[in-house]
N, C-alpha and C positions, 0 to 999 in steps of 0.2 A: 812733623809727618802729618800728612793730610789723610787722617782716618775715614772720613766722609767720601773722601775721593776714591778711595779704596773699597769701601763698602757699596758705592755706585758701580765701579768697574766690576766687581765680584756679581753683584745683582744682573747688571747687563749681560756677562758671559754666561753666568747660571740660568737665566732666563732663556737664553737662546740654545743652550745646550745643557740639560740638566746633569749629565754625567760630569760636567767639571765641578760640580757640587763636591767630589772627592776630592781633587787635589788643593781645591781651596779650603776646605775644612781641615785637612791635613796640614797646609801651611798655616792657616790660622792656630792650629793647636801647637805646632813647633815654635810659632813666635809667642805665644802665651806660658806654655809651659817650659820649654826649654832655655827661651832668649828671655824671659819675663820682660817682653816688649811687643804686647799686642798690636796687631794691624785690624784688628775688629772690634767693636764694642762687644760686651757680652751678650747683649739681648740679639744681636745680629748673629751672632755665633749660636747660639741657643735655637734660632728658626731655621739656620742651616741644617741643623741637626735634625729639627722636627721634618724639614722637607725632604732630606735624605731617607728618613724613614718611611715618611708617607710613600716614597717612590722607590725603595728599596729593590723590589722585584724587578723593576724596569732598568735600573741604573747599571751600565756597564762602562769601567772603567779598569784599566790595568793595576791601578793601585786601591782597588775596592776592597782586595783582601787584606788591606791593613786595617779597615775598620769592619765593627760588627755592631750588632742591633743593639747589645747592651751597652757598648760606648755611647752610641747616639741617644739610647733613652736617657742615660745619666747625664748627657751634654758634656761628655770628656772624652779624652784620648788616652788610651794606655797602650803603648806599644812601640815597636820601632818605627823609625821614619824612613821613607825612601831617601835614597842618595842625593835625589836631585831636588830635593826640598829646600835646603839652605840656599841653593844659587838661585832657585826661582823667587824664594823670599827676599834675597838681597836684590835682585831685579826689581821687584814691585816696589819694594821701598826707595829705591834711586828713582823711580818713575815717580811716585807720588811724595816727593819730600815736602 
């Protein structure tokens, strides 16, 4: 798997639309915590958490309710995952083999 390619895609998408940090953060957490197969380096994930925190008041995404500021401050994810996460993650992995 091409982690650098995934990180570049994530950066490009989130730089164009800050709201996309939400699904990328959740997908990365699922890959790490549930599948034990990360798609992003820890440092990159931590930067995403900080960026989400910095922009929390202006972020709008229908999955934002899955996150909270305590999780982001800790750089972790504790909770349920949206049902579409696994399919989206499979798509990312197949694109960046």
